C-alpha positions as a Python dict, from the first residue, in 0.01 Angstrom:
ca = {
    (1, 'M'): (0, 0, 0),
    (2, 'K'): (-32, -360, -58),
    (3, 'A'): (75, -314, -433),
    (4, 'T'): (352, -87, -349),
    (5, 'D'): (502, -376, -90),
    (6, 'T'): (471, -643, -367),
    (7, 'D'): (651, -429, -566),
    (8, 'L'): (911, -382, -386),
    (9, 'Q'): (960, -713, -276),
    (10, 'G'): (969, -788, -682),
    (11, 'N'): (1230, -563, -682),
    (12, 'R'): (1457, -723, -395),
    (13, 'N'): (1383, -1059, -535),
    (14, 'G'): (1475, -957, -906),
    (15, 'T'): (1799, -810, -772),
    (16, 'M'): (1873, -1149, -602),
    (17, 'S'): (1761, -1380, -912),
    (18, 'W'): (1989, -1175, -1148),
    (19, 'G'): (2289, -1199, -889),
    (20, 'L'): (2262, -1590, -882),
    (21, 'L'): (2209, -1575, -1258),
    (22, 'I'): (2586, -1479, -1298),
    (23, 'V'): (2684, -1787, -1089),
    (24, 'L'): (2485, -2025, -1312),
    (25, 'C'): (2599, -1837, -1625),
    (26, 'G'): (2968, -1888, -1506),
    (27, 'A'): (2883, -2296, -1460),
    (28, 'I'): (2756, -2349, -1804),
    (29, 'F'): (3090, -2132, -1901),
    (30, 'L'): (3263, -2397, -1741),
    (31, 'E'): (3104, -2726, -1918),
    (32, 'G'): (3113, -2549, -2233),
    (33, 'I'): (3481, -2421, -2244),
    (34, 'D'): (3560, -2767, -2081),
    (35, 'V'): (3428, -2950, -2365),
    (36, 'S'): (3586, -2746, -2665),
    (37, 'M'): (3939, -2727, -2511),
    (38, 'M'): (3954, -3085, -2480),
    (39, 'G'): (3909, -3112, -2846),
    (40, 'V'): (4220, -2881, -2892),
    (41, 'A'): (4435, -3088, -2680),
    (42, 'L'): (4372, -3449, -2797),
    (43, 'P'): (4728, -3462, -2987),
    (44, 'S'): (4936, -3373, -2718),
    (45, 'I'): (4753, -3615, -2490),
    (46, 'R'): (4818, -3898, -2761),
    (47, 'M'): (5169, -3815, -2815),
    (48, 'E'): (5259, -3797, -2399),
    (49, 'L'): (5040, -4085, -2318),
    (50, 'G'): (5112, -4320, -2633),
    (51, 'M'): (4754, -4381, -2662),
    (52, 'S'): (4623, -4556, -2992),
    (53, 'T'): (4336, -4340, -3203),
    (54, 'G'): (4053, -4584, -3074),
    (55, 'A'): (4130, -4521, -2727),
    (56, 'L'): (4193, -4169, -2792),
    (57, 'S'): (3821, -4125, -2929),
    (58, 'W'): (3719, -4262, -2563),
    (59, 'V'): (3891, -3945, -2394),
    (60, 'V'): (3555, -3797, -2562),
    (61, 'S'): (3316, -4054, -2607),
    (62, 'A'): (3362, -4107, -2227),
    (63, 'Y'): (3239, -3756, -2151),
    (64, 'V'): (2964, -3790, -2416),
    (65, 'L'): (2848, -4104, -2279),
    (66, 'G'): (2861, -3990, -1905),
    (67, 'Y'): (2683, -3668, -2001),
    (68, 'G'): (2400, -3829, -2242),
    (69, 'G'): (2366, -4117, -1995),
    (70, 'F'): (2259, -3942, -1689),
    (71, 'M'): (2090, -3634, -1794),
    (72, 'L'): (1725, -3719, -1779),
    (73, 'L'): (1824, -3868, -1438),
    (74, 'G'): (2016, -3544, -1344),
    (75, 'G'): (1713, -3361, -1431),
    (76, 'R'): (1500, -3564, -1218),
    (77, 'A'): (1719, -3539, -905),
    (78, 'A'): (1698, -3190, -943),
    (79, 'D'): (1299, -3212, -907),
    (80, 'L'): (1300, -3455, -623),
    (81, 'L'): (1629, -3405, -410),
    (82, 'G'): (1664, -3034, -468),
    (83, 'R'): (1796, -2815, -755),
    (84, 'R'): (2061, -2615, -501),
    (85, 'R'): (2192, -2917, -341),
    (86, 'M'): (2263, -3132, -656),
    (87, 'F'): (2391, -2826, -836),
    (88, 'L'): (2684, -2773, -573),
    (89, 'T'): (2708, -3127, -488),
    (90, 'W'): (2776, -3232, -871),
    (91, 'L'): (2966, -2868, -917),
    (92, 'S'): (3202, -3028, -634),
    (93, 'I'): (3257, -3368, -786),
    (94, 'F'): (3317, -3174, -1159),
    (95, 'L'): (3623, -2992, -987),
    (96, 'V'): (3751, -3310, -832),
    (97, 'F'): (3757, -3515, -1129),
    (98, 'S'): (3888, -3230, -1349),
    (99, 'G'): (4173, -3228, -1124),
    (100, 'I'): (4199, -3621, -1148),
    (101, 'G'): (4183, -3612, -1510),
    (102, 'G'): (4495, -3358, -1499),
    (103, 'F'): (4696, -3614, -1256),
    (104, 'A'): (4654, -3888, -1504),
    (105, 'S'): (4935, -4098, -1613),
    (106, 'E'): (4786, -4363, -1779),
    (107, 'G'): (4511, -4310, -2098),
    (108, 'W'): (4219, -4544, -1854),
    (109, 'M'): (4289, -4311, -1593),
    (110, 'L'): (4208, -4011, -1825),
    (111, 'I'): (3887, -4208, -1981),
    (112, 'A'): (3787, -4280, -1615),
    (113, 'A'): (3804, -3898, -1522),
    (114, 'R'): (3621, -3784, -1827),
    (115, 'F'): (3342, -4036, -1792),
    (116, 'V'): (3285, -3900, -1440),
    (117, 'T'): (3312, -3539, -1560),
    (118, 'G'): (3062, -3590, -1807),
    (119, 'V'): (2808, -3769, -1540),
    (120, 'A'): (2895, -3483, -1310),
    (121, 'A'): (2770, -3221, -1583),
    (122, 'A'): (2467, -3438, -1663),
    (123, 'F'): (2312, -3371, -1290),
    (124, 'M'): (2473, -3025, -1272),
    (125, 'T'): (2333, -2846, -1591),
    (126, 'P'): (1964, -2943, -1558),
    (127, 'A'): (1991, -2837, -1191),
    (128, 'G'): (2105, -2464, -1324),
    (129, 'L'): (1863, -2466, -1600),
    (130, 'S'): (1606, -2553, -1360),
    (131, 'I'): (1706, -2273, -1119),
    (132, 'I'): (1687, -2005, -1358),
    (133, 'T'): (1326, -2148, -1485),
    (134, 'T'): (1181, -2140, -1121),
    (135, 'S'): (1351, -1786, -1028),
    (136, 'F'): (1221, -1576, -1292),
    (137, 'P'): (868, -1547, -1388),
    (138, 'E'): (777, -1699, -1720),
    (139, 'G'): (748, -1425, -1990),
    (140, 'P'): (1012, -1176, -2097),
    (141, 'Q'): (1251, -1171, -1760),
    (142, 'R'): (1279, -1557, -1765),
    (143, 'N'): (1319, -1542, -2140),
    (144, 'K'): (1646, -1272, -2114),
    (145, 'A'): (1773, -1487, -1844),
    (146, 'L'): (1774, -1774, -2108),
    (147, 'L'): (1902, -1603, -2376),
    (148, 'V'): (2156, -1429, -2116),
    (149, 'Y'): (2264, -1839, -2035),
    (150, 'A'): (2244, -1982, -2349),
    (151, 'G'): (2486, -1699, -2487),
    (152, 'T'): (2725, -1741, -2206),
    (153, 'A'): (2728, -2108, -2308),
    (154, 'A'): (2820, -2077, -2647),
    (155, 'A'): (3073, -1784, -2525),
    (156, 'G'): (3247, -2040, -2368),
    (157, 'F'): (3255, -2313, -2626),
    (158, 'S'): (3400, -2084, -2866),
    (159, 'L'): (3648, -1897, -2627),
    (160, 'G'): (3728, -2276, -2510),
    (161, 'L'): (3876, -2338, -2885),
    (162, 'V'): (4152, -2043, -2854),
    (163, 'V'): (4197, -2088, -2475),
    (164, 'G'): (4255, -2473, -2510),
    (165, 'G'): (4518, -2403, -2795),
    (166, 'L'): (4727, -2146, -2558),
    (167, 'L'): (4711, -2395, -2249),
    (168, 'T'): (4826, -2677, -2474),
    (169, 'G'): (5123, -2479, -2591),
    (170, 'L'): (5180, -2473, -2200),
    (171, 'D'): (5131, -2836, -2131),
    (172, 'W'): (4777, -3049, -2232),
    (173, 'R'): (4734, -3080, -1832),
    (174, 'W'): (4619, -2711, -1801),
    (175, 'V'): (4327, -2792, -1998),
    (176, 'F'): (4223, -3001, -1675),
    (177, 'Y'): (4358, -2766, -1429),
    (178, 'A'): (4215, -2449, -1530),
    (179, 'P'): (3895, -2560, -1508),
    (180, 'V'): (3945, -2685, -1143),
    (181, 'I'): (4031, -2307, -1035),
    (182, 'L'): (3711, -2163, -1246),
    (183, 'A'): (3528, -2429, -1052),
    (184, 'L'): (3627, -2344, -690),
    (185, 'V'): (3546, -1978, -765),
    (186, 'I'): (3198, -2044, -938),
    (187, 'L'): (3128, -2291, -629),
    (188, 'L'): (3242, -2061, -323),
    (189, 'A'): (2974, -1809, -525),
    (190, 'A'): (2682, -2037, -577),
    (191, 'I'): (2697, -2166, -160),
    (192, 'R'): (2687, -1779, -96),
    (193, 'L'): (2436, -1694, -377),
    (194, 'I'): (2214, -1961, -450),
    (195, 'P'): (1887, -1958, -198),
    (196, 'R'): (1847, -2247, 45),
    (197, 'S'): (1455, -2177, 0),
    (198, 'D'): (1452, -2512, -250),
    (199, 'R'): (1328, -2765, -41),
    (200, 'P'): (1106, -2985, -246),
    (201, 'E'): (813, -3259, -100),
    (202, 'R'): (940, -3588, -35),
    (203, 'S'): (698, -3844, -223),
    (204, 'P'): (510, -4069, -14),
    (205, 'H'): (605, -4357, -257),
    (206, 'G'): (949, -4310, -275),
    (207, 'F'): (1193, -4260, -525),
    (208, 'D'): (1137, -4453, -856),
    (209, 'F'): (1465, -4663, -891),
    (210, 'G'): (1348, -4906, -1152),
    (211, 'G'): (1279, -4618, -1384),
    (212, 'A'): (1596, -4431, -1295),
    (213, 'V'): (1790, -4737, -1389),
    (214, 'S'): (1627, -4856, -1713),
    (215, 'I'): (1601, -4492, -1835),
    (216, 'T'): (2023, -4469, -1767),
    (217, 'G'): (2082, -4825, -1917),
    (218, 'A'): (1871, -4718, -2215),
    (219, 'M'): (2042, -4367, -2265),
    (220, 'L'): (2431, -4510, -2195),
    (221, 'L'): (2330, -4765, -2483),
    (222, 'L'): (2162, -4582, -2755),
    (223, 'V'): (2443, -4286, -2732),
    (224, 'S'): (2712, -4555, -2715),
    (225, 'A'): (2570, -4680, -3021),
    (226, 'V'): (2564, -4378, -3205),
    (227, 'V'): (2917, -4243, -3079),
    (228, 'H'): (3078, -4550, -3224),
    (229, 'V'): (2864, -4683, -3515),
    (230, 'T'): (3166, -4607, -3740),
    (231, 'E'): (3418, -4812, -3560),
    (232, 'A'): (3275, -5076, -3408),
    (233, 'E'): (3110, -5403, -3629),
    (234, 'W'): (2780, -5377, -3740),
    (235, 'I'): (2650, -5667, -3509),
    (236, 'W'): (2799, -5522, -3231),
    (237, 'T'): (2611, -5185, -3318),
    (238, 'L'): (2274, -5334, -3369),
    (239, 'G'): (2330, -5538, -3038),
    (240, 'T'): (2358, -5234, -2852),
    (241, 'L'): (2086, -5054, -3038),
    (242, 'A'): (1848, -5301, -2984),
    (243, 'A'): (1964, -5368, -2601),
    (244, 'G'): (1911, -4967, -2563),
    (245, 'L'): (1560, -4979, -2707),
    (246, 'L'): (1463, -5272, -2464),
    (247, 'F'): (1572, -5067, -2213),
    (248, 'L'): (1358, -4787, -2313),
    (249, 'A'): (1044, -4985, -2359),
    (250, 'A'): (1115, -5118, -1981),
    (251, 'F'): (1143, -4757, -1915),
    (252, 'V'): (767, -4692, -2037),
    (253, 'V'): (617, -4985, -1880),
    (254, 'I'): (780, -4908, -1548),
    (255, 'E'): (647, -4508, -1583),
    (256, 'R'): (295, -4636, -1680),
    (257, 'R'): (291, -4849, -1355),
    (258, 'S'): (504, -4650, -1138),
    (259, 'A'): (310, -4458, -818),
    (260, 'S'): (577, -4224, -826),
    (261, 'P'): (721, -4206, -1161),
    (262, 'L'): (1060, -4091, -1289),
    (263, 'M'): (902, -3894, -1534),
    (264, 'R'): (539, -3801, -1634),
    (265, 'L'): (518, -3985, -1953),
    (266, 'G'): (224, -3662, -2047),
    (267, 'I'): (463, -3433, -2054),
    (268, 'L'): (554, -3565, -2401),
    (269, 'R'): (219, -3475, -2487),
    (270, 'S'): (343, -3104, -2563),
    (271, 'G'): (395, -3072, -2917),
    (272, 'A'): (569, -2789, -2841),
    (273, 'L'): (839, -2956, -2626),
    (274, 'L'): (878, -3215, -2913),
    (275, 'R'): (986, -2980, -3148),
    (276, 'A'): (1209, -2802, -2923),
    (277, 'N'): (1362, -3146, -2864),
    (278, 'L'): (1389, -3247, -3250),
    (279, 'G'): (1523, -2905, -3323),
    (280, 'A'): (1773, -2935, -3069),
    (281, 'I'): (1905, -3261, -3212),
    (282, 'L'): (1958, -3110, -3559),
    (283, 'L'): (2081, -2783, -3449),
    (284, 'T'): (2388, -2982, -3230),
    (285, 'G'): (2425, -3236, -3509),
    (286, 'S'): (2411, -2989, -3753),
    (287, 'F'): (2676, -2750, -3559),
    (288, 'F'): (2925, -3029, -3462),
    (289, 'G'): (2909, -3217, -3797),
    (290, 'F'): (3017, -2898, -3942),
    (291, 'Q'): (3291, -2816, -3711),
    (292, 'F'): (3446, -3163, -3730),
    (293, 'I'): (3473, -3112, -4114),
    (294, 'A'): (3611, -2777, -4079),
    (295, 'V'): (3862, -2859, -3814),
    (296, 'L'): (4025, -3173, -4008),
    (297, 'Y'): (4002, -2935, -4358),
    (298, 'L'): (4215, -2656, -4149),
    (299, 'Q'): (4437, -2866, -3967),
    (300, 'E'): (4497, -3187, -4207),
    (301, 'L'): (4471, -3045, -4553),
    (302, 'R'): (4554, -2720, -4485),
    (303, 'G'): (4805, -2772, -4201),
    (304, 'W'): (4714, -2509, -3956),
    (305, 'S'): (4809, -2554, -3593),
    (306, 'A'): (4547, -2597, -3324),
    (307, 'L'): (4547, -2226, -3213),
    (308, 'E'): (4541, -2083, -3584),
    (309, 'T'): (4226, -2282, -3605),
    (310, 'G'): (4033, -2167, -3294),
    (311, 'L'): (4139, -1841, -3418),
    (312, 'A'): (3943, -1898, -3740),
    (313, 'L'): (3644, -2025, -3577),
    (314, 'L'): (3605, -1753, -3316),
    (315, 'A'): (3358, -1582, -3521),
    (316, 'V'): (3169, -1845, -3440),
    (317, 'G'): (3194, -1668, -3151),
    (318, 'V'): (2970, -1373, -3202),
    (319, 'D'): (2682, -1552, -3061),
    (320, 'A'): (2809, -1500, -2711),
    (321, 'I'): (2740, -1101, -2828),
    (322, 'L'): (2417, -1156, -2998),
    (323, 'A'): (2220, -1401, -2779),
    (324, 'P'): (2169, -1161, -2474),
    (325, 'T'): (2160, -854, -2697),
    (326, 'L'): (1969, -927, -3023),
    (327, 'T'): (1783, -1213, -2979),
    (328, 'P'): (1571, -1071, -2696),
    (329, 'R'): (1442, -822, -2875),
    (330, 'L'): (1338, -1050, -3155),
    (331, 'V'): (1201, -1283, -2953),
    (332, 'N'): (973, -1019, -2791),
    (333, 'R'): (889, -896, -3163),
    (334, 'F'): (843, -1203, -3340),
    (335, 'G'): (811, -1499, -3065),
    (336, 'S'): (1083, -1798, -3043),
    (337, 'V'): (926, -2028, -3269),
    (338, 'R'): (994, -1781, -3554),
    (339, 'V'): (1308, -1673, -3450),
    (340, 'I'): (1434, -2084, -3424),
    (341, 'C'): (1260, -2110, -3779),
    (342, 'G'): (1488, -1848, -3901),
    (343, 'G'): (1794, -1945, -3710),
    (344, 'L'): (1794, -2295, -3855),
    (345, 'S'): (1692, -2168, -4205),
    (346, 'L'): (2033, -1943, -4196),
    (347, 'A'): (2255, -2240, -4050),
    (348, 'A'): (2144, -2423, -4356),
    (349, 'V'): (2291, -2122, -4564),
    (350, 'S'): (2597, -2085, -4383),
    (351, 'Y'): (2688, -2483, -4414),
    (352, 'A'): (2554, -2452, -4799),
    (353, 'L'): (2839, -2151, -4814),
    (354, 'F'): (3133, -2426, -4723),
    (355, 'L'): (3010, -2620, -5007),
    (356, 'P'): (3273, -2486, -5265),
    (357, 'V'): (3529, -2545, -5039),
    (358, 'D'): (3886, -2589, -5236),
    (359, 'L'): (4236, -2643, -5117),
    (360, 'D'): (4342, -2296, -5169),
    (361, 'W'): (4093, -2141, -5027),
    (362, 'S'): (4160, -1816, -4834),
    (363, 'Y'): (3983, -1718, -4488),
    (364, 'A'): (3824, -1425, -4641),
    (365, 'A'): (3606, -1706, -4833),
    (366, 'M'): (3537, -1858, -4534),
    (367, 'F'): (3440, -1581, -4335),
    (368, 'P'): (3095, -1556, -4456),
    (369, 'T'): (3051, -1946, -4300),
    (370, 'M'): (3205, -1892, -3980),
    (371, 'I'): (2996, -1542, -3906),
    (372, 'L'): (2651, -1663, -4003),
    (373, 'T'): (2683, -2010, -3819),
    (374, 'G'): (2733, -1769, -3525),
    (375, 'I'): (2421, -1574, -3619),
    (376, 'A'): (2233, -1833, -3640),
    (377, 'F'): (2322, -1999, -3341),
    (378, 'A'): (2271, -1721, -3166),
    (379, 'L'): (1893, -1704, -3304),
    (380, 'T'): (1817, -2095, -3226),
    (381, 'Y'): (2027, -2190, -2910),
    (382, 'G'): (1851, -1981, -2668),
    (383, 'P'): (1471, -1981, -2793),
    (384, 'L'): (1472, -2309, -2811),
    (385, 'T'): (1533, -2324, -2394),
    (386, 'I'): (1246, -2090, -2389),
    (387, 'A'): (1043, -2325, -2636),
    (388, 'A'): (1144, -2626, -2413),
    (389, 'T'): (1073, -2507, -2093),
    (390, 'D'): (744, -2295, -2137),
    (391, 'G'): (427, -2372, -2017),
    (392, 'I'): (611, -2667, -1832),
    (393, 'A'): (522, -2696, -1450),
    (394, 'E'): (780, -2545, -1152),
    (395, 'E'): (808, -2937, -1039),
    (396, 'E'): (910, -3050, -1385),
    (397, 'Q'): (1144, -2743, -1502),
    (398, 'G'): (1441, -2997, -1441),
    (399, 'L'): (1293, -3281, -1613),
    (400, 'A'): (1260, -3026, -1904),
    (401, 'G'): (1591, -2911, -1883),
    (402, 'G'): (1740, -3271, -1885),
    (403, 'L'): (1523, -3359, -2174),
    (404, 'L'): (1666, -3065, -2365),
    (405, 'S'): (2008, -3098, -2253),
    (406, 'T'): (1972, -3506, -2372),
    (407, 'S'): (1887, -3402, -2690),
    (408, 'M'): (2184, -3194, -2764),
    (409, 'Q'): (2425, -3424, -2639),
    (410, 'F'): (2240, -3704, -2850),
    (411, 'G'): (2223, -3485, -3130),
    (412, 'A'): (2599, -3364, -3146),
    (413, 'A'): (2671, -3748, -3090),
    (414, 'L'): (2471, -3842, -3399),
    (415, 'G'): (2603, -3544, -3594),
    (416, 'L'): (2954, -3661, -3559),
    (417, 'S'): (2895, -3973, -3612),
    (418, 'V'): (2689, -3974, -3942),
    (419, 'V'): (2937, -3710, -4068),
    (420, 'T'): (3253, -3934, -3997),
    (421, 'A'): (3043, -4228, -4170),
    (422, 'V'): (2988, -4016, -4453),
    (423, 'I'): (3367, -3902, -4484),
    (424, 'D'): (3470, -4290, -4425),
    (425, 'L'): (3245, -4426, -4700),
    (426, 'A'): (3400, -4114, -4934),
    (427, 'A'): (3714, -4249, -4872),
    (428, 'A'): (3686, -4603, -4941),
    (429, 'G'): (3892, -4713, -5247),
    (430, 'T'): (4043, -4353, -5325),
    (431, 'D'): (4441, -4298, -5337),
    (432, 'G'): (4408, -4069, -5036),
    (433, 'S'): (4540, -3783, -5205),
    (434, 'P'): (4447, -3415, -5059),
    (435, 'Q'): (4187, -3405, -5327),
    (436, 'A'): (4023, -3747, -5244),
    (437, 'A'): (3975, -3607, -4903),
    (438, 'L'): (3827, -3272, -4991),
    (439, 'D'): (3596, -3466, -5212),
    (440, 'G'): (3496, -3642, -4898),
    (441, 'F'): (3455, -3313, -4686),
    (442, 'R'): (3223, -3186, -4963),
    (443, 'T'): (2999, -3474, -4973),
    (444, 'A'): (2976, -3481, -4568),
    (445, 'L'): (2869, -3139, -4576),
    (446, 'W'): (2522, -3198, -4713),
    (447, 'V'): (2497, -3385, -4382),
    (448, 'P'): (2486, -3037, -4174),
    (449, 'V'): (2310, -2883, -4467),
    (450, 'T'): (2040, -3156, -4487),
    (451, 'A'): (1991, -3168, -4080),
    (452, 'A'): (1954, -2788, -4051),
    (453, 'L'): (1672, -2750, -4313),
    (454, 'L'): (1490, -3080, -4120),
    (455, 'G'): (1525, -2871, -3829),
    (456, 'A'): (1340, -2558, -3983),
    (457, 'A'): (1100, -2778, -4146),
    (458, 'I'): (983, -2940, -3833),
    (459, 'T'): (1009, -2575, -3648),
    (460, 'S'): (755, -2457, -3928),
    (461, 'I'): (501, -2659, -3821),
    (462, 'G'): (483, -2514, -3483),
    (463, 'L'): (438, -2181, -3685),
    (464, 'R'): (120, -2345, -3906),
    (465, 'R'): (7, -2455, -3571),
    (466, 'R'): (-48, -2110, -3449),
    (467, 'S'): (-167, -1955, -3726),
    (468, 'A'): (-464, -2204, -3748),
    (469, 'A'): (-505, -2124, -3362),
    (470, 'D'): (-503, -1724, -3415),
    (471, 'L'): (-782, -1815, -3697),
    (472, 'S'): (-970, -2016, -3470),
    (473, 'P'): (-1276, -1861, -3259),
    (474, 'P'): (-1137, -1824, -2879),
    (475, 'A'): (-1237, -2114, -2695),
    (476, 'P'): (-1373, -2102, -2328),
    (477, 'Q'): (-1133, -2046, -2048),
    (478, 'T'): (-1001, -2384, -1913),
    (479, 'E'): (-738, -2475, -1672),
    (480, 'R'): (-416, -2588, -1855),
    (481, 'M'): (-400, -2969, -1893),
}
């Protein structure tokens, strides 16, 4: 009878968990669509607000700085202060400042609003991810939930390209107002569906303020150095990078001495976690680098509109279908590491297929890259989330989620910066003709190809170690450290 009661309780809990998964998927969909719509609206924003190219870049950079700079703090805050509380609070802030961005009449107002929106996403996203990883038991159920979550994020980003084009056609301010409406719906549902059982124990040693300040400062400086490497003086870039590394060193010292550290440094001893985060950096770096090249090619060399460009990239959105359907089956059969390795290898192939791009390429010639990129993303994004959180203690799930999200944001910034630098170097000394620009794009395409291959190579280390472990005699059962 006891087993039957347990099964019934498990079914009730399972129904509640899948209900709140819908809410959390709505939040990550909101974050994805917000980012992609913004990229499509930038030309219209510049035209109305009279922003220079440098100032316009800060509309994107401010969000990345806020997101990447506060992500680790956001992940740990979810563990220490309550996941439900952090999620609801920062979703509300996201809603408010997205609306403020829509009312902006000056460029600086828009930049400030985007920075705070990025900070809100930095606290909201790891809280939502850790609610999932603590609501579903480790194994097939959690894996399926994470893959649905990842697929929803990808769908938001892909659909945002098209929706952003449609809304910008009406008025670019709707790119800010639409997320307000969606966020309000999600907030009302979240208040009802996210349980109030999340009450973490308060540490008797208090909050690690020194660690919070040092790691946030380090992330802000390092991401800033990467984001603006192509437009800033080299002395500024080196100074910012050095300051970021100094803050990072201070963080390590503080965490070693803290009675209640913001981040237990021992978590970094997990080889699987490190490989997952390196894979995330290289995945997003290659993906966003390729997307940047493709958008410039389609709009500047081919003269396609923002809506036409979004529709051309829509094939990448196949990952929204495959991530929750095909990927779970592959993970169950082959394991997440093999699927990640295969996905990154396929990504390298898809970007390489774009290398022969020409000035009169038909969409039929581009389509294989678009569809294979979507498949590769579906095979990689969700399993990386699984690999980065598997085996991590419940009280550190927010931290693991924050690390992964930080890696993805840092990778996106790094990929964009390297691709931009290569394009600028290739354009130097040329006549500025379309053919010269095309040659620069072809050269820059080697960046995502190389990044994807490197990611596959790093992931394969996990495969080799797992194979070696399978061949070794079984070790005595001990407590996991």
